[in-house]
N, C-alpha and C positions, 0 to 999 in steps of 0.2 A: 261818553254820556255825560249829561249835565245834571247835577244833583244839587238841589236847594235844601237847606236844613233850617227849618223853623225852630227856633230855640238853639240855634247854632253856637251861641255864646255860653251855653251851659256845658256842664262836664261831659255828658253823654254826647251832645252835639260835637264837641271837640274831638271826642273819640272817633266818631264816624268821619269827620272831615279829614283827620289825619290818617286813618286806615284806608280811605278811598282815594285820596289825593294823588297817589302814584299813577292811577289809571283814568281818573275822571276829572272833569271840571267841577269843582266845588264852589257853592255859593253859601256863605255863612250869612244867616238872615237874623235881623233884630228889628224891634220897633224903632230903635235908634241907629241910623246908618253909621255914625261915627264909631259907635260901640262894635258894630259888626266888622268894620274895616280894621279896627285895632285888633280884635280877636283873630281875624284872618292872618294879619301880618305876624302875630305871635305864633300861630300854628305853622306857618311857613318857616319861621325861624327855628322852632323846635325841630321840625323835620330836617332842616339844613344841618343843625347841630348834631343830629343823629346820623348824618350821611345818607339819608333816605330821599328818594326822588319825590318830586311834586309836580304834577301836571299843571294844575292851577287851583289856587284858593283865593277867592275874593270875597268881599263883604259889602252888603247893601241893605237897605230897608226892606221889610217883608214884601211889600207891594211889588217892587222891582225885582226881587230875588226869585219869585216863583213864576215869573213870565218866561215862556219859551224854554222851560227845562223839561226833562224827561221824568224825573222822579222828585218828589217832595217828601222829605223825612219830618214827620211831626213829633218832635221831642219837646213838648211843652206840658206843664202841669194841667191836669184835668179841669181844675177851676179856671175859668176864663177861656178855655179852649173853644167853646161854641161861639163866643163873642168874637174871638180872633178870627175864626174861619169865616163867619158871616161878614166881617169887614173886608175879607180878601176875595169874596165871591167873584167880583168882576174880573179878577186876575187868573182864575182857574180855567183850564181848558180840558184837555183829556189826559193829564199827567197821571202817573202812578202815585198814590199817597200811602206811605209807610206809616202806620200808626203804632207808636210806642206807648200810648196813653193808657194810664191805669186810673180808673175812679176809685179812690179809697179815702177813708177818713180815719182819724186817730182818736180813740178813747184811751183806755189803759194800753192797748196794743192797736195795731192797724187792722182795719176791716175793709174788705171789698165792698164798694157802695156803687153798684151799677145803676145806669139810668133806666128809664122805662123800656128802652129798646133791648135791654138785656146786657149790653156791653158798650164800651166806648166806641169800639170800631163800628158798630151798627148805627150809633148816634151820629158819628162823623159821616157815614154814607148818606143818612137822611139829610144832613145839612148841605152837603156838597152837590154840584150838578151831577146829572146822571152819567156824563161822559167820563167823569173822574173814576178811576179804578182804585178802590181802597183795598189795601192789604195790611194785615196786622203781623208784627214780628218784633223781636228783640226786647221784649218786656223784661226779661230776666238775665240781662247782661250786666256784669260789673262795669260801672262807668269808670272807676279808677283804673282797671286793667285795660278797658277799651282804649283809653287815653294814652296808653304806653305801647306804641307800635312794636316795641321789642318783645312784648309778652305774647306768647301763644295762648289763645282763648280756648281751652278744652271744654267747650259747651255745646249743647244742642240748641238750635233755634227753630221753634215751631212756627211755621208760616201758614196763615189762613187768608183766604180770599175766594171770591166767586169767579173772578176772571183768571182763567188758567194761564194765559199768556203773561199777565202781569205777575202772578204768583211765581211763575218760572224765572222771570227776570229777578225778582227779589231773592229767590234762592240762589241764582247765579252770583248776585252781589254778596250774598252771605259766604259763599265758597271762596271768595276772594280775600276774606279776612282769615288769616292763618288759624287753623284748627277749629273753626267753627263748622258744625254740621247742620245743614238745613233739613227739616223734616216737614213733609206735607201735612198740615193739620186739618185739612178740609175746607169747607166753606167759611165765609166771614162770621156766620152765626156761632161758630165753634170758638171764637176768640175769647168768650167769657171764661172758659176753662183755663186759658193761658194768662189772661189778665189777672185772674184771681190768685194765681200762684205768686204773684209779686208780694202782696202783703203777707202771705204765708211764709215766704222766704225771709222777709224782713223780721217778722216775729221769731222765726226759728233762729236767726242770727242773734237777735237781742237775748233770747232766753238762754242760749248756749255760748255766749261770748264769742261769736264767729263773725267773719266779715267776708265780703265779695262772694256770696253764695251764687251759684248758678244751677242749671239743670243739665243732667246727662243721662240719657236713656241707654240701657244696655240689656 
């Protein structure tokens, strides 16, 4: 499977690249091609130093990266998300788009700040061509732990989407990451409940001097 990561040079993008590189072809994407290539080379070196297999990790500019791939991971900040997606519209076809995006703002603490559609996932669906299948997941995963392939992530991942085939594929990708358990969260409109957990967990960590919080249902 070919997986492009928009925001692939960021911490969580790095984590997904390294976690999935053993089985899939990974394309690290950035506005600056040189930056993406440098990051991809660094990820490959880290995997090699850990003695871990790497199918393929390459880097390129956003426009080229999302062409002819099966999955696009959208791990970019909410601010600027719509502008980025609109600039890439000619390059989308029928890919699966995995949204990790959370609209939030900071006052004294962080607050969930959804768009008029009710959540970032639905806004993304409005922007992209109808052939694109939007799935939301991974909002509450520790970027620091994700970027360390030696660490088992004992978290649950709620996956929301209207296309059942696309949702199943994202759940399969989730199972490939050690100790992550995917849970079917229903349709895409349910994404607001999971997105809103992110600022809550950040505030919880700040108030209680904790770090790397995640979600586990039992």
